[in-house]
VOGU-3710 file (C-alpha; in Angstrom, 3 decimals, decimal comma):
1> mkllllgagg> -57,215/124,250/-244,572  -54,610/126,997/-244,346  -55,809/130,491/-243,479  -55,002/133,645/-245,414  -54,463/136,527/-243,003  -55,455/139,850/-244,544  -52,820/142,234/-243,227  -49,121/141,999/-242,476  -48,701/144,498/-239,637  -48,366/144,100/-235,907
11> farearvwch> -51,880/142,815/-235,269  -51,600/140,281/-238,100  -48,397/138,946/-236,557  -50,178/138,611/-233,217  -53,183/136,956/-234,871  -50,934/134,348/-236,461  -49,807/133,232/-233,004  -53,363/133,153/-231,687  -54,571/131,175/-234,713  -51,827/128,624/-234,076
21> qsgqtvgwfy> -52,752/128,423/-230,388  -56,379/127,889/-231,450  -55,428/124,989/-233,743  -55,446/126,878/-237,075  -52,606/127,023/-239,588  -51,765/130,299/-241,313  -50,484/129,802/-244,854  -50,054/133,406/-246,023  -50,188/137,050/-245,081  -51,839/139,330/-247,641
31> ednaiprkla> -50,805/142,939/-248,231  -51,581/145,242/-251,161  -48,428/145,773/-253,260  -46,487/143,560/-250,873  -42,704/143,555/-250,891  -41,809/139,846/-251,214  -40,708/138,617/-247,785  -41,604/136,234/-245,024  -42,958/136,825/-241,540  -42,337/133,973/-239,115
41> kipvidsfpk> -41,395/131,881/-242,184  -44,802/132,566/-243,774  -44,891/134,311/-247,179  -46,365/137,774/-247,602  -48,295/137,900/-250,897  -50,200/140,534/-252,880  -52,568/138,236/-254,796  -55,183/135,850/-253,478  -54,680/132,084/-253,537  -57,632/130,094/-254,858
51> kaeflaavgd> -60,179/128,634/-252,437  -58,475/129,939/-249,298  -60,385/130,897/-246,186  -59,457/134,339/-244,921  -59,305/136,218/-241,642  -59,006/140,017/-241,659  -56,262/140,776/-239,134  -56,082/144,574/-239,058  -57,139/146,826/-236,201  -58,735/149,654/-238,215
61> pivrmllvdk> -62,405/148,823/-238,937  -62,492/150,764/-242,225  -59,393/149,035/-243,596  -60,843/145,710/-242,436  -64,065/146,374/-244,366  -62,141/147,195/-247,539  -59,994/144,065/-247,281  -62,984/141,814/-246,627  -64,814/143,275/-249,649  -61,752/142,672/-251,794
71> aqnaelfase> -61,395/139,067/-250,636  -65,097/138,333/-251,110  -65,004/139,838/-254,603  -62,216/137,341/-255,320  -64,644/134,574/-254,227  -62,821/133,749/-251,005  -64,732/132,810/-247,872  -64,372/134,078/-244,322  -63,143/131,610/-241,737  -65,103/130,674/-238,677
81> aivhptviyg> -64,407/132,927/-235,693  -61,075/132,436/-233,929  -61,624/132,151/-230,182  -58,385/131,908/-228,207  -58,304/129,040/-225,681  -57,949/131,484/-222,759  -61,236/133,272/-223,560  -63,962/132,878/-220,941  -66,809/132,099/-223,265  -70,444/131,761/-222,228
91> stvvvgcgsi> -72,729/129,186/-223,828  -75,114/131,917/-225,005  -72,465/133,961/-226,815  -72,798/134,067/-230,608  -69,801/135,212/-232,665  -69,946/135,944/-236,393  -67,595/134,530/-239,002  -64,187/136,153/-239,421  -64,110/137,591/-235,901  -61,171/137,237/-233,516
101> lcprvittvd> -61,485/136,916/-229,745  -57,976/137,468/-228,429  -56,354/136,082/-225,257  -58,009/136,662/-221,882  -61,219/138,169/-223,240  -64,111/137,641/-220,828  -67,668/137,256/-222,082  -70,719/136,535/-219,932  -74,213/135,678/-221,237  -76,559/136,544/-224,103
111> irigkhcvin> -73,979/138,377/-226,188  -74,019/138,732/-229,965  -70,771/139,709/-231,727  -71,001/140,439/-235,448  -68,835/139,422/-238,391  -65,179/140,464/-238,773  -64,852/141,968/-235,300  -61,699/142,205/-233,208  -62,135/141,813/-229,456  -58,631/142,451/-228,203
121> igatighdvm> -56,594/141,254/-225,216  -58,262/141,443/-221,815  -61,502/143,111/-222,927  -64,625/142,293/-220,894  -68,174/142,131/-222,217  -71,203/142,085/-219,926  -74,620/140,499/-220,402  -77,031/141,297/-223,234  -74,505/143,176/-225,362  -74,971/143,584/-229,132
131> igdyvtvspg> -71,834/144,288/-231,173  -72,216/145,055/-234,876  -70,025/143,877/-237,754  -66,455/145,201/-238,128  -66,185/146,548/-234,579  -62,801/146,855/-232,846  -62,700/146,586/-229,060  -59,147/147,472/-228,004  -57,141/145,873/-225,167  -58,527/146,260/-221,667
141> ahisgnvtig> -61,813/147,908/-222,674  -64,800/147,157/-220,422  -68,311/146,939/-221,825  -71,115/146,800/-219,262  -74,467/145,049/-219,697  -77,152/146,010/-222,212  -74,748/147,997/-224,407  -75,209/148,243/-228,185  -72,206/148,997/-230,413  -72,861/149,944/-234,035
151> rgayigsgav> -71,204/148,683/-237,187  -67,573/149,705/-237,659  -67,188/151,397/-234,274  -63,774/151,600/-232,609  -63,477/151,322/-228,817  -60,064/152,497/-227,553  -57,791/150,771/-225,050  -59,040/150,877/-221,478  -62,328/152,580/-222,360  -65,328/151,923/-220,104
161> lregvtigdn> -68,876/151,813/-221,482  -71,575/152,255/-218,855  -74,527/149,891/-218,861  -77,264/150,622/-221,356  -75,422/153,020/-223,666  -75,523/152,873/-227,449  -72,419/153,555/-229,537  -73,276/154,612/-233,085  -72,037/153,232/-236,380  -68,411/154,170/-237,155
171> avigagavvv> -68,075/156,034/-233,859  -64,654/156,247/-232,189  -64,204/156,077/-228,421  -60,818/157,312/-227,215  -58,442/155,362/-225,001  -59,394/155,553/-221,331  -62,722/157,268/-222,031  -65,670/156,658/-219,716  -68,876/156,656/-221,747  -72,010/157,399/-219,705
181> tdvpdhqtwa> -74,404/158,473/-222,470  -75,222/157,470/-226,039  -72,710/158,327/-228,773  -74,093/159,284/-232,226  -72,951/157,741/-235,501  -69,603/158,884/-236,938  -68,522/160,896/-233,897  -65,312/160,718/-231,849  -65,680/160,924/-228,081  -62,959/161,029/-225,422
191> gvparglk> -62,399/161,971/-221,791  -63,919/161,286/-218,372  -66,823/161,527/-218,736  -66,560/161,178/-222,500  -67,677/164,076/-224,668  -67,739/164,678/-228,400  -64,638/166,169/-229,995  -65,044/168,996/-232,493
//
């Protein structure tokens, strides 16, 4: 079955390649109020085809949530997770539907990744990590063991999360931040060591 990619930006174009490399065929890109065009010879549409499986291919967790809600309200179903062939993938890793594990991600053991997550290029995830739904882990981020990441959190490129920390729901961790203590819900933290931004 052909996949409907929700999104038509840079990450969606990358995801199309990774879907193909994972043995999936992308039939359409979806974009609200789309200008009729093609990307890589694939049509960009602004209405949902019937009975398509979808994959939300946008980096922003909030936009991803809104698109998934819209697709589910149109009675579409999320695809199984896309796991790129170069991912190092432990046997005790569980990944929710609609999630994307991009090239060269490394996972270890006893990891649970929620629905509609993006684990981007070269990220590493240690043992006993819990990642909630709609989380974005940006390229090159490193998550140590026993970390919990709440729903809709955004982890910036190259960020490092020390073992045992908890990242709250909808929290944002800046690029290159080193997180050594828990981060509350809905807060943005950055720096080395990371601190809350006012």
